N, C-alpha and C positions, 0 to 999 in steps of 0.2 A: 628578465624584467623588471624595473622598477617600480614602485608602484607613486603614480601622479598621484599623491596624499594631498596640496591643496588643494587641489581641484576639486578633490571628494569631497573633502571634508564638510561640508555646505548645502552640498548634492545626499551626502547617506546619510548622513547623522541620524537615530533614532530617535523618535518620537520620544517627548516627554508624556511618563505612566504606562504603568503595567498593568493588568493585573498581580494581586500577591501572589507569590510565590509560593505559597503555603496554603494557597485554598482552594480545593475545587473549584474549576471555571466551566461554565457548560460554553462551546464553543458552537459560534455564529457559522452553523454548517445546515445543509437542506441534505436528505436522502431521495435518491433514486434507484430502485428497484435492485437492491442493494451495495451501490457503491455514498458511499459518504462526499459532499461536495464543500469545503468551505469558501463561505462568501462572504468576505469584506467588505462593506461599503464604501467606493470610493466618494472624496470631495462630489465629482460632478452627480451624484444621488446613484449613479449606475455601480453592478457589483461585481466584482469577481466571480468567477467559477472555477475551485485549484483544487483538483482531486485528490483524497485522502488515496496516497497509492504506495504502502510500504516496499511494495519490490519495482516503486516508478525510478529515475535516474537521483544518482547525489553523489557524491561523496562523503566525507569526511566532514567537511567545512565549514557545515549547516545550513549552506545554502539549498535552494528550490530553484527550479528550472519556473522562468516565465516565459511565454510565447508572446514574440514580436508583434503576433497580428493585438495581443493583448493591450503591449506596450505604446505600441503604436495608435489603438483603435480608445484608450483613453488620456493618451496624452502623459503619461508616467518618465521621468527619469530618465536616461538612460545613459550610463558613462562606462568608457576604458577604464577598464583595471587590470594589473599586472600580478599576477598571482606566484612567483616562484616563476617557475618555465613558462607558463603558463599566460595568456593572456586571454581573459574576457568580457563581453559590458557583461552589466550587472544593475538592477534598479536596485533603489533603498528604502525605508520602512515605508513608504511613500506607499506600496502596493498593499498594506494592511490597512491603508484607511486609517490610520491612529488610532484601531479599534484594540484596545488597551486588553480585549478579549484573547489577542491571537501576539504569543510570545513571539518576541525576538530571539537569535539565536547572538550570543557576544563573543566576541572575538572572528568575525566571520571578514573575508577577505576584501579591504577597503571599505569596512562596517559596510556592505552592502546583507541584502534581506535575499535577493534572487540573484542568478545567473539567464541572461536573457538566452532563448533561441530558435535562431532565424527560424530553423523548421522543427516538425515531430509529429509522430503522429495519434492524432485525437483521435480520444472514445467516443467522444459526444460534446464537439463544441466545445470541449474545456482552457479555461485560459493558462494553466500552468499547470503545475503536481509537486502535493506535497510527498517528499518520498524518500528514499533511503538519506538524503545527504540534512534531513532539516527535519525530521521526524523524531529520530534514536535521541535527539537532545535532551526530549520528557520525555512521560508518560503520560499513556491514555486508553481512556476506557471507549469503545466503540458499541455503544449501546445498537445489535439490530434489533432488537424487540421491540424499546421504546422512539429510533431512528433516532438518537440524538447521542451525540460526541461529546467526550470530557475531556479537560483536560488535571491531569490528578497532580496535588501538591506535591514540592518535591522532597518532601519525607515521607510517600505513602508506601504502604508496608500490607501489601495483602496474607491473611489468614487462609491455610489452607480446611477445607473444610468437604461436606457428603457431595455439596451442590459447586463445589469451588476448586480444580483441581488447577495444577502448575503443570502447564511444557517446558520446558528447559530448550532455551535458542543455539543455536551456533551462532557468530558471530565471531567477525574478525573489527580489531582495532587498530588506530593507526598510531604513529612514535605520539602524540595525547592523547592514548587513550581514549578516543572517541569512536564510536561504530564507524567505521569506512566502509562494509558492504553491506550486503543484503543478508537477510535473515534466510535461514535453515529451519526448518520444525518437521518432526519426523512424524511417521500416520503408520498404522499398523492395514496391509488388506492381506488377507486370505495367510495368516502367521508373519508375513515377512512385513521388514520394518521398509520404509521408502520414503528417504530424503528429500523435503520438500519448499521447494519458495512458500513465506509465508507472505502473501501477496492478498492484499484486500483491494488491487488493482487489476484482478484477472475477470475478462472481460467474456463476455459473449454478445454473437447476435447473428441469433437462431435464424435457422429458415426453417419455411414451416413447416418441412417435415422434423427438423429437431426441436420446433416447439409443440408439437404436436405429445410426441416423446414425452419428453424431456417435464413439460408445465413449466418452465424459466421464464417469471413474468420478467414484463422490459417495460420498461421508456422508451420510446422516440427508435425502438427493436431494440436497442441495451439493454441487458444483463448483463448476470456477475456468474462464473462457471468456477471451476481447478479446472486445471491443464495437465496432461500426461504427454511423455513421448513416444513416440512411437514402436521405441524400442518394449518397452513395456507392456503398451497398451495391445502391444501383440504377445505377448508371454502371456498375457491374462485371458485374452480370450484364446491364444489355446487349451490351459487350463477349464477356462470356461465355457463354454462355447457356448452356453444357454444363456449368459450374463449378454445382455439388448445391446446392438451394435447400430446405431444409425447411418449411415454411409456418409450421407449427403444430409448435414446435423449444426453445422456452423458457418456463416461467410466472412468470421471477420477480419481477413485475411484476402478476401476479395476472391475464392474457391471455395467452394465442399468442401471442408473435413470431417473428420468422423467425432462419433462420441460414441463412449460405453456408458454404460450402467454397472456401476460396484453396487452387492446388497448391503454392505457393512465396510465404513469407516473408520478403526480408531484413534484418539487422539488425544490428549491429558489426561488419560482413564476413561474417554467418555466414545459410546457408540451409535452411529448415526448412520443414521442410508433411508433408503437408497443414493447413493451420492453418484451424479452424473460430471465422468470429465469430456474435457475436448484433447484432439490431439495437436501435439505441435511436435516439430520433428528434431530429432533428434540434439540435429546442430544448433536447436535455439537454445537450449538448454546448456554442450558444452561450452558456448559463448560467454555462459558465467561461469566459467569455474574458478576463476580468478577474483572474483568480486565474494566468493561464497567456501565456507572452509571444507566443503566437501561434496561432491559433483553432484547435482541434480538430479531429479527423474518427473522433474513440471515441479507443480504451483495448487499451493491450495487456496482458494479464495473463499466470496462470499454464499454461494453455498454450502459450504459448510459452517460457515461463523453466525452464519442467522439464524444457528441452532442456540445461541451462545451470546449475554453480556462481556465480551474479551477485551483484558487489560495486557495491554506492549509496555512489559519494566520494563526496557532495555539497558538501567540502569544495572537492572542484578541478573539480566541475559535469560529472562522467562516472559511465558505467556499466561496469564490466570487468563480459564477457561470459567464461565457461571451458566451452568445450565440452565435455558428459558423455556425448551420444550422439544421435541422430538429427541432427545438423547435420555441413556441408560449407558448406567455405571459398565464401565468393560469387566467382563468379569476374569479373576483370578487379578485384577489388582490388586 
């Protein structure tokens, strides 16, 4: 389908002025029980809540999903866009309210910032998701202890040290060289390497039993977790019947799901624990096989990342974990 370029140029033209690419920039964001939300202020004075979700939807085109309810409520301009064989509705740079701290991706379809989703599964009433289509174009630091989110300068470089460890990331790239899928990170449990989705949006809605056992902090009943597929959970339980299980521990999916407590998890040369994992069916992660470089057994989420200052250096396929609390160097690193 051909692009209706003439109609879209005025609607989707980027706003003038962006924070300098070589400056570290504090993002307008709030932190709620392990989730970060970027909160651009719109001309009407209200704010959007955009969930920062590395495991969220998006391809390699630089766009992020914006929910229709938000576009309608804030009267954001939405226009049709043809991109290759795809047709979608998109919104322009106005979704960021002209806030120069929030970077725009250059060269997106029709010059848009977001594609509009009529339906979606909401975590907690969010308006959209900064996910796998948008986040990989930049370098980000999620400072969990300080509850702050930073965009790092273009030429940012990390230095490995006794307190700052690198983890290699598994990435897929499209023909243009952009990250086009989801991000794999490996952890080690009980001496075995477990490939996981790096998932800052992994969400918990603990039941009373789950909350009592895990102590998961929540806001409006929502917190963060890590996921594990049923077959891996069953294997862990068979090998370690002493690891605690809560049969009806989480109801995010509308029915009770199991939790399992793993005493220690190794990631990036650090050991943390105990870590609670929420069960997900194997099929949920097999559905992601085309978007990752290796089949996943679950997702690593904010209940692990909360021990760290985490920098996502997509350009160099690395995540940097700077220990803040509750982490020890892994023996034998």
